[in-house]
N, C-alpha and C positions, 0 to 999 in steps of 0.2 A: 365539964361540958355536957357529958351524958346525963349527969344528975340534974343539971340545970334544965336540960331539955325535958327529962322525965317529970320534973316538978311542974312544968308548964302544962303538961298533958292532963286532960280530964280522965277520970277512971274509965270512961267508955271508949277512949281513944287508945288505950294501952293494948287491947286485944288486936286491932288491925296492925298496929306498929310491930307487935311481936310476930304476927303472922307473916308480915313482909320480911322481917329480919330472919325468921326461920327458913323461909323460902330461899332467901339469898344464901344463907349458910348451907342449906341442903344442895343447892346448885353447885356451889364451890366444892363440896365434898364429892358429889357425883362426878364432876369434871376431873378432879385430881385422881379419883379412883379409876376412871376410864383410862387416863394417861398411864398410870402405873400398871394396870392390868394389861394394856396393850403392849407396853414395853416388855413385861415379863413373858407374855405370849410370844412375841417376836424372838426373844432370846431363846426360849425353849424350842421353837421351831427350827432356828438355826442350829441349835445344839443337836436336835434329832437329825437334821440334814447332814451334819458333819459325821455323826455316828453311822448313818446310812451309807455315806460315801466311803467311810473306812471299811465297813462291812463288805461293800461291793468290791473294793480293791482286794480285800483279804480272800474273797471267794474266787478271785481270778479274773474278774471282768477287766479288760484292758483299760488302762488309765485314760487313753484318748477317748474311749467310749463313755466313760464316766464323766469326763470333762465336757463332752458334747451334750450329754443329758443334762448336766447342771447348767451349762450355758443356755440351753434352749428353754429352760424353765425359769431362769432368773431367780433360782431358789435362794441362794445365799445373799443376793442383793436386796430383795424385797421382803423375804420372810413371810410370805403369804401362805396361809394354810391350804387354800385351794391348789396353789401351784405345787405345794409339797405333796398333796395327795395325788395330783396328776402325775408328778414325777415318779412317785412310788408305784402307781399302776403301770406306767410305761416300763419301769425297770422290772416289775414282776412279770409282765408279758414277755419282755426280752429274755429274762432268765428261764421262764417256762419254755419259750421257743428254743433256747439253746440246749435245753436238757432233752427235748424230744427229738424224734427223727427228722432229719433234714431232707428237703425235697430237691 
């Protein structure tokens, strides 16, 4: 079928057909790459979040406090990088405040 189609084409028609085919293939490659990279990123963010939670528990932060922080950020549900960095900054402030003098 493809050979029959190509045999009907004039030599001047081959370049536009190849350009269209290459554009289509490039679009598919870009879409698949974006999906794979997005899934890998989400996995890594959840993995980092779990490590952070384990570290917080090991440092002595009460589990109910860790649970409240994780629930408020939806960290493990969505896997969004912005929420992870926001949770990390909240935890760092919380730990810095607990190490300093209390008012």
